Backbone atoms as SQL, in Angstrom:
CREATE TABLE atoms (id INTEGER PRIMARY KEY, chain TEXT, resi INTEGER, resn TEXT, atom TEXT, x REAL, y REAL, z REAL);
INSERT INTO atoms VALUES
  (1, 'A', 1, 'UNK', 'N', 2.203, 13.890, 2.131),
  (2, 'A', 1, 'UNK', 'CA', 3.439, 13.579, 2.825),
  (3, 'A', 1, 'UNK', 'C', 4.555, 14.431, 2.225),
  (4, 'A', 2, 'UNK', 'N', 5.361, 14.995, 3.075),
  (5, 'A', 2, 'UNK', 'CA', 6.438, 15.871, 2.631),
  (6, 'A', 2, 'UNK', 'C', 7.530, 15.069, 1.926),
  (7, 'A', 3, 'UNK', 'N', 8.232, 15.731, 1.000),
  (8, 'A', 3, 'UNK', 'CA', 9.294, 15.073, 0.233),
  (9, 'A', 3, 'UNK', 'C', 10.381, 14.507, 1.136),
  (10, 'A', 4, 'UNK', 'N', 10.705, 15.212, 2.209),
  (11, 'A', 4, 'UNK', 'CA', 11.745, 14.707, 3.110),
  (12, 'A', 4, 'UNK', 'C', 11.289, 13.423, 3.794),
  (13, 'A', 5, 'UNK', 'N', 10.005, 13.329, 4.123),
  (14, 'A', 5, 'UNK', 'CA', 9.477, 12.098, 4.718),
  (15, 'A', 5, 'UNK', 'C', 9.601, 10.940, 3.733),
  (16, 'A', 6, 'UNK', 'N', 9.283, 11.197, 2.479),
  (17, 'A', 6, 'UNK', 'CA', 9.365, 10.152, 1.456),
  (18, 'A', 6, 'UNK', 'C', 10.805, 9.701, 1.287),
  (19, 'A', 7, 'UNK', 'N', 11.727, 10.652, 1.244),
  (20, 'A', 7, 'UNK', 'CA', 13.143, 10.283, 1.100),
  (21, 'A', 7, 'UNK', 'C', 13.614, 9.452, 2.285),
  (22, 'A', 8, 'UNK', 'N', 13.227, 9.844, 3.481),
  (23, 'A', 8, 'UNK', 'CA', 13.626, 9.088, 4.669),
  (24, 'A', 8, 'UNK', 'C', 13.050, 7.682, 4.632),
  (25, 'A', 9, 'UNK', 'N', 11.786, 7.577, 4.264),
  (26, 'A', 9, 'UNK', 'CA', 11.148, 6.254, 4.201),
  (27, 'A', 9, 'UNK', 'C', 11.760, 5.407, 3.101),
  (28, 'A', 10, 'UNK', 'N', 12.132, 6.036, 1.976),
  (29, 'A', 10, 'UNK', 'CA', 12.777, 5.300, 0.886),
  (30, 'A', 10, 'UNK', 'C', 14.128, 4.751, 1.343),
  (31, 'A', 11, 'UNK', 'N', 14.874, 5.559, 2.072),
  (32, 'A', 11, 'UNK', 'CA', 16.170, 5.100, 2.589),
  (33, 'A', 11, 'UNK', 'C', 15.973, 3.913, 3.531),
  (34, 'A', 12, 'UNK', 'N', 14.998, 4.000, 4.408),
  (35, 'A', 12, 'UNK', 'CA', 14.724, 2.911, 5.351),
  (36, 'A', 12, 'UNK', 'C', 14.332, 1.648, 4.586),
  (37, 'A', 13, 'UNK', 'N', 13.489, 1.817, 3.576),
  (38, 'A', 13, 'UNK', 'CA', 13.038, 0.684, 2.780),
  (39, 'A', 13, 'UNK', 'C', 14.216, 0.009, 2.090),
  (40, 'A', 14, 'UNK', 'N', 15.043, 0.790, 1.423),
  (41, 'A', 14, 'UNK', 'CA', 16.197, 0.239, 0.710),
  (42, 'A', 14, 'UNK', 'C', 17.159, -0.425, 1.689),
  (43, 'A', 15, 'UNK', 'N', 17.416, 0.217, 2.809),
  (44, 'A', 15, 'UNK', 'CA', 18.350, -0.336, 3.791),
  (45, 'A', 15, 'UNK', 'C', 17.841, -1.640, 4.408),
  (46, 'A', 16, 'UNK', 'N', 16.520, -1.827, 4.419),
  (47, 'A', 16, 'UNK', 'CA', 15.956, -3.033, 5.026),
  (48, 'A', 16, 'UNK', 'C', 15.943, -4.224, 4.079),
  (49, 'A', 17, 'UNK', 'N', 16.243, -3.998, 2.816),
  (50, 'A', 17, 'UNK', 'CA', 16.186, -5.075, 1.831),
  (51, 'A', 17, 'UNK', 'C', 17.487, -5.879, 1.851),
  (52, 'A', 18, 'UNK', 'N', 17.403, -7.152, 1.458),
  (53, 'A', 18, 'UNK', 'CA', 18.608, -7.974, 1.413),
  (54, 'A', 18, 'UNK', 'C', 19.581, -7.481, 0.335),
  (55, 'A', 19, 'UNK', 'N', 20.839, -7.836, 0.490),
  (56, 'A', 19, 'UNK', 'CA', 21.870, -7.380, -0.454),
  (57, 'A', 19, 'UNK', 'C', 21.636, -7.878, -1.877),
  (58, 'A', 20, 'UNK', 'N', 20.933, -8.992, -2.019),
  (59, 'A', 20, 'UNK', 'CA', 20.702, -9.537, -3.358),
  (60, 'A', 20, 'UNK', 'C', 19.361, -9.107, -3.957),
  (61, 'A', 21, 'UNK', 'N', 18.739, -8.079, -3.387),
  (62, 'A', 21, 'UNK', 'CA', 17.449, -7.596, -3.886),
  (63, 'A', 21, 'UNK', 'C', 17.602, -7.061, -5.316),
  (64, 'A', 22, 'UNK', 'N', 16.554, -7.238, -6.088),
  (65, 'A', 22, 'UNK', 'CA', 16.552, -6.764, -7.471),
  (66, 'A', 22, 'UNK', 'C', 15.739, -5.470, -7.577),
  (67, 'A', 23, 'UNK', 'N', 15.818, -4.846, -8.745),
  (68, 'A', 23, 'UNK', 'CA', 14.992, -3.661, -8.989),
  (69, 'A', 23, 'UNK', 'C', 13.518, -4.028, -8.877),
  (70, 'A', 24, 'UNK', 'N', 13.162, -5.214, -9.363),
  (71, 'A', 24, 'UNK', 'CA', 11.766, -5.659, -9.273),
  (72, 'A', 24, 'UNK', 'C', 11.330, -5.800, -7.821),
  (73, 'A', 25, 'UNK', 'N', 12.229, -6.322, -6.961),
  (74, 'A', 25, 'UNK', 'CA', 11.912, -6.420, -5.532),
  (75, 'A', 25, 'UNK', 'C', 11.634, -5.038, -4.949),
  (76, 'A', 26, 'UNK', 'N', 12.474, -4.087, -5.292),
  (77, 'A', 26, 'UNK', 'CA', 12.308, -2.722, -4.781),
  (78, 'A', 26, 'UNK', 'C', 11.012, -2.109, -5.296),
  (79, 'A', 27, 'UNK', 'N', 10.735, -2.284, -6.578),
  (80, 'A', 27, 'UNK', 'CA', 9.515, -1.726, -7.150),
  (81, 'A', 27, 'UNK', 'C', 8.276, -2.334, -6.491),
  (82, 'A', 28, 'UNK', 'N', 8.324, -3.624, -6.203),
  (83, 'A', 28, 'UNK', 'CA', 7.192, -4.275, -5.537),
  (84, 'A', 28, 'UNK', 'C', 6.989, -3.704, -4.137),
  (85, 'A', 29, 'UNK', 'N', 8.073, -3.539, -3.387),
  (86, 'A', 29, 'UNK', 'CA', 7.975, -2.987, -2.035),
  (87, 'A', 29, 'UNK', 'C', 7.382, -1.579, -2.074),
  (88, 'A', 30, 'UNK', 'N', 7.824, -0.767, -3.020),
  (89, 'A', 30, 'UNK', 'CA', 7.298, 0.592, -3.151),
  (90, 'A', 30, 'UNK', 'C', 5.804, 0.549, -3.482),
  (91, 'A', 31, 'UNK', 'N', 5.425, -0.340, -4.399),
  (92, 'A', 31, 'UNK', 'CA', 4.021, -0.484, -4.780),
  (93, 'A', 31, 'UNK', 'C', 3.173, -0.865, -3.570),
  (94, 'A', 32, 'UNK', 'N', 3.641, -1.833, -2.791),
  (95, 'A', 32, 'UNK', 'CA', 2.878, -2.287, -1.626),
  (96, 'A', 32, 'UNK', 'C', 2.730, -1.153, -0.611),
  (97, 'A', 33, 'UNK', 'N', 3.819, -0.444, -0.336),
  (98, 'A', 33, 'UNK', 'CA', 3.751, 0.682, 0.611),
  (99, 'A', 33, 'UNK', 'C', 2.753, 1.730, 0.140),
  (100, 'A', 34, 'UNK', 'N', 2.799, 2.059, -1.138),
  (101, 'A', 34, 'UNK', 'CA', 1.891, 3.063, -1.697),
  (102, 'A', 34, 'UNK', 'C', 0.439, 2.593, -1.613),
  (103, 'A', 35, 'UNK', 'N', 0.192, 1.324, -1.903),
  (104, 'A', 35, 'UNK', 'CA', -1.171, 0.791, -1.846),
  (105, 'A', 35, 'UNK', 'C', -1.708, 0.826, -0.415),
  (106, 'A', 36, 'UNK', 'N', -0.861, 0.488, 0.550),
  (107, 'A', 36, 'UNK', 'CA', -1.286, 0.518, 1.951),
  (108, 'A', 36, 'UNK', 'C', -1.594, 1.946, 2.376),
  (109, 'A', 37, 'UNK', 'N', -0.726, 2.883, 2.010),
  (110, 'A', 37, 'UNK', 'CA', -0.965, 4.289, 2.352),
  (111, 'A', 37, 'UNK', 'C', -2.271, 4.789, 1.745),
  (112, 'A', 38, 'UNK', 'N', -2.521, 4.427, 0.490),
  (113, 'A', 38, 'UNK', 'CA', -3.751, 4.865, -0.178),
  (114, 'A', 38, 'UNK', 'C', -4.971, 4.283, 0.533),
  (115, 'A', 39, 'UNK', 'N', -4.892, 3.026, 0.959),
  (116, 'A', 39, 'UNK', 'CA', -5.991, 2.409, 1.678),
  (117, 'A', 39, 'UNK', 'C', -6.262, 3.083, 3.012),
  (118, 'A', 40, 'UNK', 'N', -5.199, 3.422, 3.710),
  (119, 'A', 40, 'UNK', 'CA', -5.362, 4.120, 4.998),
  (120, 'A', 40, 'UNK', 'C', -5.976, 5.496, 4.789),
  (121, 'A', 41, 'UNK', 'N', -5.520, 6.206, 3.756),
  (122, 'A', 41, 'UNK', 'CA', -6.088, 7.528, 3.455),
  (123, 'A', 41, 'UNK', 'C', -7.573, 7.411, 3.120),
  (124, 'A', 42, 'UNK', 'N', -7.935, 6.413, 2.323),
  (125, 'A', 42, 'UNK', 'CA', -9.345, 6.205, 1.973),
  (126, 'A', 42, 'UNK', 'C', -10.176, 5.903, 3.215),
  (127, 'A', 43, 'UNK', 'N', -9.644, 5.040, 4.078),
  (128, 'A', 43, 'UNK', 'CA', -10.371, 4.695, 5.303),
  (129, 'A', 43, 'UNK', 'C', -10.543, 5.925, 6.189),
  (130, 'A', 44, 'UNK', 'N', -9.481, 6.697, 6.336),
  (131, 'A', 44, 'UNK', 'CA', -9.546, 7.907, 7.159),
  (132, 'A', 44, 'UNK', 'C', -10.552, 8.914, 6.611),
  (133, 'A', 45, 'UNK', 'N', -10.711, 8.934, 5.279),
  (134, 'A', 45, 'UNK', 'CA', -11.634, 9.869, 4.650),
  (135, 'A', 45, 'UNK', 'C', -13.054, 9.291, 4.542),
  (136, 'A', 46, 'UNK', 'N', -13.234, 8.074, 5.033),
  (137, 'A', 46, 'UNK', 'CA', -14.562, 7.468, 4.993),
  (138, 'A', 46, 'UNK', 'C', -14.941, 6.876, 3.649),
  (139, 'A', 47, 'UNK', 'N', -13.974, 6.695, 2.776),
  (140, 'A', 47, 'UNK', 'CA', -14.250, 6.116, 1.454),
  (141, 'A', 47, 'UNK', 'C', -14.093, 4.600, 1.529),
  (142, 'A', 48, 'UNK', 'N', -15.112, 3.962, 2.112),
  (143, 'A', 48, 'UNK', 'CA', -15.090, 2.507, 2.271),
  (144, 'A', 48, 'UNK', 'C', -16.435, 1.949, 1.857),
  (145, 'A', 49, 'UNK', 'N', -16.408, 0.676, 1.492),
  (146, 'A', 49, 'UNK', 'CA', -17.630, -0.031, 1.155),
  (147, 'A', 49, 'UNK', 'C', -17.661, -1.283, 2.020),
  (148, 'A', 50, 'UNK', 'N', -18.793, -1.546, 2.631),
  (149, 'A', 50, 'UNK', 'CA', -18.945, -2.722, 3.477),
  (150, 'A', 50, 'UNK', 'C', -18.765, -3.988, 2.649),
  (151, 'A', 51, 'UNK', 'N', -18.123, -4.972, 3.236),
  (152, 'A', 51, 'UNK', 'CA', -17.848, -6.235, 2.551),
  (153, 'A', 51, 'UNK', 'C', -19.138, -6.901, 2.080),
  (154, 'A', 52, 'UNK', 'N', -20.189, -6.810, 2.861),
  (155, 'A', 52, 'UNK', 'CA', -21.471, -7.406, 2.464),
  (156, 'A', 52, 'UNK', 'C', -21.986, -6.773, 1.181),
  (157, 'A', 53, 'UNK', 'N', -21.802, -5.464, 1.058),
  (158, 'A', 53, 'UNK', 'CA', -22.250, -4.776, -0.161),
  (159, 'A', 53, 'UNK', 'C', -21.438, -5.209, -1.376),
  (160, 'A', 54, 'UNK', 'N', -20.149, -5.362, -1.200),
  (161, 'A', 54, 'UNK', 'CA', -19.284, -5.813, -2.306),
  (162, 'A', 54, 'UNK', 'C', -19.674, -7.224, -2.720),
  (163, 'A', 55, 'UNK', 'N', -19.889, -8.094, -1.749),
  (164, 'A', 55, 'UNK', 'CA', -20.286, -9.485, -2.073),
  (165, 'A', 55, 'UNK', 'C', -21.615, -9.505, -2.816),
  (166, 'A', 56, 'UNK', 'N', -22.560, -8.675, -2.367),
  (167, 'A', 56, 'UNK', 'CA', -23.867, -8.624, -3.031),
  (168, 'A', 56, 'UNK', 'C', -23.711, -8.123, -4.459),
  (169, 'A', 57, 'UNK', 'N', -22.906, -7.074, -4.638),
  (170, 'A', 57, 'UNK', 'CA', -22.713, -6.482, -5.961),
  (171, 'A', 57, 'UNK', 'C', -22.131, -7.477, -6.959),
  (172, 'A', 58, 'UNK', 'N', -21.234, -8.352, -6.477),
  (173, 'A', 58, 'UNK', 'CA', -20.571, -9.293, -7.368),
  (174, 'A', 58, 'UNK', 'C', -21.188, -10.698, -7.302),
  (175, 'A', 59, 'UNK', 'N', -22.315, -10.819, -6.587),
  (176, 'A', 59, 'UNK', 'CA', -23.017, -12.090, -6.527),
  (177, 'A', 59, 'UNK', 'C', -22.262, -13.179, -5.781),
  (178, 'A', 60, 'UNK', 'N', -21.486, -12.782, -4.777),
  (179, 'A', 60, 'UNK', 'CA', -20.709, -13.742, -3.999),
  (180, 'A', 60, 'UNK', 'C', -21.480, -14.138, -2.751),
  (181, 'A', 61, 'UNK', 'N', -21.269, -15.350, -2.277),
  (182, 'A', 61, 'UNK', 'CA', -21.951, -15.779, -1.055),
  (183, 'A', 61, 'UNK', 'C', -21.413, -15.062, 0.174),
  (184, 'A', 62, 'UNK', 'N', -22.259, -14.964, 1.158),
  (185, 'A', 62, 'UNK', 'CA', -21.802, -14.564, 2.411),
  (186, 'A', 62, 'UNK', 'C', -22.013, -13.346, 3.073);
């Protein structure tokens, strides 16, 4: 993602937050956005594991 896109998205993110938002609130929002983007990139690249395989690996039912 280009730097200008990140700056624009950061501005939108900050502008969408309530006036009483804290630095921790902002950091959490940034973390969540980054995690979602990383997940989408992984999915687009085919880097996924079926839920059944994960459950089997960790000995979970289902």
